[in-house]
C-alpha positions as MATLAB code, in Angstrom:
seq = 'MGRPEELPREGLPSPEHPDPDNPPYGIWSALGLLLMSFALMGVLQGVFVVAYAVYHHVPLATQAVAQFAIKDAGAIAMALVALVVAHALTLALAWVLVTRVGKFPFLRTLGWDWGAGLTFWRSVGLALLLYGCGVLIIWATGSPENELERILRSSRTAALITAFAATFTAPIVEEIVFRGMLYSALQRLLGAVGAVTVVFLLFALIHVPQYLPSYGVIATILLLSFVLTLVRARTGRLLPCVAIHTVFNGIQSLGIVFAPYLEKLFPEQAPPAPDPGLLVELIIKLFHSAW';
ca = [
     -31.944  -20.809    5.362;
     -32.293  -17.692    7.640;
     -35.308  -16.783    9.269;
     -37.640  -15.090    6.321;
     -37.143  -11.112    7.641;
     -33.506  -11.656    7.604;
     -32.955  -12.769    3.373;
     -32.231  -10.096    1.269;
     -35.036   -9.217   -0.739;
     -33.205  -10.319   -4.118;
     -33.226  -13.715   -2.441;
     -30.331  -15.411   -1.084;
     -26.565  -14.334   -2.364;
     -24.750  -16.965   -4.109;
     -21.446  -18.619   -2.217;
     -19.606  -18.245   -5.348;
     -20.376  -14.197   -5.607;
     -21.054  -12.731   -2.598;
     -22.076   -9.554   -2.324;
     -21.360   -7.163    0.628;
     -24.274   -5.544    0.174;
     -26.343   -8.002   -0.310;
     -25.175  -10.139    2.481;
     -26.579  -13.843    3.591;
     -27.724  -12.736    7.070;
     -30.028   -9.825    7.780;
     -30.110   -7.188   10.488;
     -30.882   -9.337   13.558;
     -27.662  -11.226   13.295;
     -25.447   -7.713   13.116;
     -26.917   -6.522   16.467;
     -26.736   -9.899   17.718;
     -22.863   -9.714   16.875;
     -23.127   -6.396   18.587;
     -24.911   -6.801   21.954;
     -22.632  -10.065   21.888;
     -19.259   -8.344   21.761;
     -20.400   -5.793   24.716;
     -21.558   -8.765   26.712;
     -18.443  -10.920   26.361;
     -16.218   -7.261   27.175;
     -19.034   -7.227   29.968;
     -18.962  -10.498   31.466;
     -14.411  -11.310   30.502;
     -13.598   -8.246   32.290;
     -15.212   -9.444   35.548;
     -14.520  -12.911   35.232;
     -10.880  -11.859   34.809;
     -10.665   -8.764   37.542;
     -12.431  -11.224   40.608;
     -10.168  -14.074   39.607;
      -7.369  -11.771   39.523;
      -8.935  -10.249   43.299;
      -9.488  -13.974   44.870;
      -5.391  -14.307   43.900;
      -4.908  -11.662   45.212;
      -6.949  -12.332   48.855;
      -9.373   -8.903   48.008;
     -12.771   -9.743   50.115;
     -15.518  -10.214   47.655;
     -17.462   -7.215   48.093;
     -19.158   -5.974   45.623;
     -17.405   -2.351   46.579;
     -14.453   -3.889   47.960;
     -14.096   -5.573   43.792;
     -14.554   -2.644   41.902;
     -12.396   -0.541   43.851;
      -9.884   -3.081   43.231;
     -10.767   -2.727   39.610;
     -10.179    0.916   39.456;
      -7.228    1.125   41.561;
      -4.673   -1.342   41.130;
      -2.772   -1.284   38.236;
      -2.308   -5.466   38.128;
      -6.219   -5.197   37.469;
      -6.568   -2.880   34.726;
      -4.006   -5.081   32.963;
      -5.935   -7.604   33.783;
      -9.343   -6.534   32.252;
      -7.546   -5.448   29.474;
      -6.208   -8.936   28.100;
     -10.133  -10.057   28.797;
     -10.908   -7.097   26.595;
      -8.268   -8.797   23.914;
      -9.908  -12.221   24.397;
     -13.083  -10.542   24.227;
     -12.104   -9.381   20.637;
     -10.893  -13.023   19.921;
     -14.506  -14.308   20.377;
     -15.890  -11.212   18.457;
     -14.126  -12.346   15.540;
     -14.571  -16.443   15.937;
     -18.679  -15.357   16.381;
     -18.794  -13.074   13.224;
     -17.207  -15.796   10.936;
     -20.255  -18.013   11.871;
     -22.735  -15.637   11.101;
     -21.063  -14.361    7.761;
     -20.093  -17.873    7.003;
     -23.555  -19.446    7.665;
     -20.996  -21.254    9.686;
     -18.734  -22.479    6.349;
     -20.876  -21.996    3.727;
     -19.704  -18.485    2.572;
     -16.440  -17.329    2.291;
     -15.681  -15.194    5.720;
     -12.790  -12.212    3.682;
     -14.908  -11.937    0.538;
     -18.350  -11.766    1.785;
     -17.213   -9.052    3.897;
     -15.672   -7.251    1.706;
     -11.889   -7.841    1.683;
     -10.734   -6.296   -0.639;
     -10.187   -2.211   -2.643;
     -12.869   -1.849   -4.943;
     -12.977    1.124   -7.167;
     -11.470    4.253   -5.654;
      -9.053    4.025   -2.563;
      -5.897    1.635   -2.673;
      -4.094    0.666   -0.090;
      -1.860    4.575    0.329;
      -4.742    6.484   -0.337;
      -6.060    4.717    2.313;
      -2.793    5.685    4.911;
      -3.467    9.062    3.801;
      -6.517    8.914    4.468;
      -5.186    8.151    8.081;
      -2.817   10.819    8.133;
      -5.352   13.425    6.975;
      -8.054   12.727    9.320;
      -5.232   12.537   12.536;
      -4.234   15.705   11.129;
      -7.576   16.859   11.848;
      -7.903   14.829   15.529;
      -4.392   17.110   16.698;
      -6.509   20.575   15.338;
      -9.225   20.077   16.725;
      -7.847   18.941   20.129;
      -5.358   21.767   20.365;
      -7.713   23.791   19.515;
     -10.591   22.321   22.466;
      -8.204   21.164   24.939;
      -8.064   17.797   26.053;
      -8.823   17.686   30.216;
      -8.144   13.935   31.408;
     -10.247   11.316   30.404;
     -10.650    7.880   31.190;
      -8.308    6.126   28.808;
      -5.693    8.651   30.418;
      -6.309    7.241   33.908;
      -5.656    3.061   32.052;
      -2.683    4.882   30.572;
      -0.678    6.203   33.543;
      -1.759    2.957   35.884;
       1.125    0.780   34.931;
       3.384    0.212   31.693;
       1.918   -3.109   31.471;
      -1.844   -1.599   30.775;
      -0.010    1.723   28.683;
       1.696   -1.680   25.809;
      -1.346   -3.750   26.189;
      -3.981   -1.154   24.928;
      -1.238   -0.461   22.330;
      -1.679   -3.588   21.148;
      -5.332   -3.784   21.472;
      -6.113   -0.794   19.555;
      -3.744   -1.000   16.493;
      -4.275   -4.867   16.083;
      -7.476   -6.666   17.151;
      -9.740   -2.912   18.104;
      -9.599   -2.423   14.320;
     -10.533   -5.615   13.015;
     -13.346   -5.746   15.362;
     -14.558   -2.728   14.960;
     -15.026   -2.842   11.525;
     -16.452   -6.111   11.058;
     -18.992   -4.807   13.138;
     -19.727   -1.939   12.740;
     -19.327   -0.774    9.194;
     -19.234   -5.169    8.024;
     -22.162   -7.119    9.737;
     -23.973   -4.203   10.867;
     -23.808   -1.227    7.686;
     -24.734   -4.031    5.497;
     -27.833   -5.287    6.845;
     -29.540   -2.043    7.521;
     -27.899   -0.879    4.103;
     -30.225   -3.405    2.981;
     -32.829   -2.346    4.990;
     -32.842    1.552    4.819;
     -30.860    2.283    2.773;
     -26.827    3.984    2.427;
     -28.279    7.101    3.907;
     -30.266    5.317    6.918;
     -27.538    3.314    7.552;
     -24.643    5.719    7.212;
     -26.649    7.681   10.048;
     -26.974    4.720   12.355;
     -23.390    3.458   12.396;
     -21.937    6.072   12.252;
     -23.785    6.974   15.661;
     -24.089    3.961   16.960;
     -19.902    3.799   16.707;
     -19.881    7.402   17.893;
     -22.052    7.573   20.571;
     -20.364    3.674   21.824;
     -16.872    5.618   22.670;
     -18.048    8.964   24.322;
     -17.991    7.427   27.981;
     -14.333    6.813   26.831;
     -13.480    9.887   26.477;
     -15.550   12.577   28.975;
     -15.118   15.633   29.482;
     -12.416   15.483   26.417;
     -15.301   17.329   23.910;
     -11.988   17.850   21.450;
     -11.172   13.749   21.573;
     -14.686   13.091   21.175;
     -15.536   15.162   17.788;
     -12.544   13.612   16.487;
     -14.238   10.271   16.696;
     -17.486   12.131   15.908;
     -15.403   12.796   12.283;
     -13.537    9.545   12.263;
     -16.753    7.381   12.240;
     -18.108    9.262   10.273;
     -15.399    9.457    7.319;
     -15.586    5.617    8.331;
     -19.235    4.497    7.048;
     -18.723    6.871    4.563;
     -16.258    5.007    3.088;
     -17.697    2.081    3.461;
     -20.791    3.444    1.796;
     -18.729    5.126   -0.960;
     -16.235    2.019   -1.868;
     -18.502   -0.550   -1.509;
     -15.766   -2.950    0.712;
     -14.636   -2.893    4.114;
     -10.719   -3.478    3.705;
     -10.465    0.507    3.451;
     -12.244    1.156    6.209;
     -10.227   -1.377    8.625;
      -6.403   -0.031    6.727;
      -7.537    4.061    7.722;
      -8.466    2.649   11.691;
      -5.542    0.335   12.117;
      -3.143    3.114   10.669;
      -5.453    5.777   12.768;
      -5.135    3.980   15.450;
      -1.276    2.955   14.837;
      -0.090    6.554   15.314;
      -1.715    6.822   18.624;
       0.055    3.506   19.625;
       3.187    4.655   18.492;
       2.899    7.575   20.494;
       2.539    5.357   24.042;
       5.088    2.796   23.144;
       7.385    5.427   22.203;
       6.661    7.951   25.400;
       8.503    7.087   27.857;
      11.791    7.455   25.399;
      10.759   10.693   24.081;
       9.896   11.985   28.172;
      13.576   11.573   28.778;
      14.874   13.035   25.749;
      12.448   16.391   25.639;
      11.570   16.332   29.806;
      10.456   19.381   29.414;
       8.534   19.845   26.314;
       5.965   16.885   25.416;
       6.132   15.503   21.936;
       5.358   17.744   18.820;
       2.220   17.289   17.282;
       2.131   16.491   13.751;
       2.679   19.283   10.870;
      -1.070   19.754    9.655;
       0.632   21.621    6.831;
       2.398   18.503    6.556;
      -0.312   16.031    6.124;
      -1.999   17.931    3.932;
       0.876   18.374    1.268;
       1.034   14.009    1.178;
      -2.733   14.134    0.930;
      -2.476   16.045   -2.303;
      -0.072   14.046   -3.266;
      -1.387   10.618   -2.984;
      -4.644   12.190   -3.954;
      -3.515   13.317   -6.757;
      -6.628   11.484   -9.560;
     -10.093   11.558   -8.126;
     -11.728    8.297   -6.716;
];
């Protein structure tokens, strides 16, 4: 049995009938997972890059390694590999905390079903609408170079690893950490409004450094974070959030993967942005009935 402050007000939930809004863990476990996810990313990226630097006979002085880490294409790719490994370890730690080492079902305790309202296709439609809104926001505000773009340009390998992580590991891990464990614990502690506010702001603030000074991209991240957290609050389930996040990131990843081929086909033109009008029309069809 956990520490007294971690027990739900209604008592411990049943492993046979887990409730995502009344989980068998508390706020300290959720915050611990969040902090550990950052620690794993930082430590593993440091280990991978330093090991790669040693292999290439780079002097182990702080400044030399730091310059190597941001300028060498191989070092950047190794840092991205470390990120994927950190995602896998974070997922394993989440399993330990959510299941209480196997006592509770992992996916059902997190809310891994559609619940009432959002189906798979409606989630896809909402992701497309959010992406279309992001295209409009970035078009209206401009998109100066940011850290992520520098990474994508460093090498084809780095671009492909980024696309893989953005589609297959980051959405699952981020949703489990933020709108899975953290939201559930905060919802029980602060109520739905407080949980939505805190999770929305935390998710957005963590992503801001990646995209400075691209304020249009930051606004898009804010919009995505707000909608995902509302979806979690509205449906009581995590799976729709994962689906929306995966589709949203997947569209961007397709652009990363096929960018060289599009540049060859259209050497004088940037790849065309999705038509927001078509996206809205698709959403109307998908959401013909209310949630």
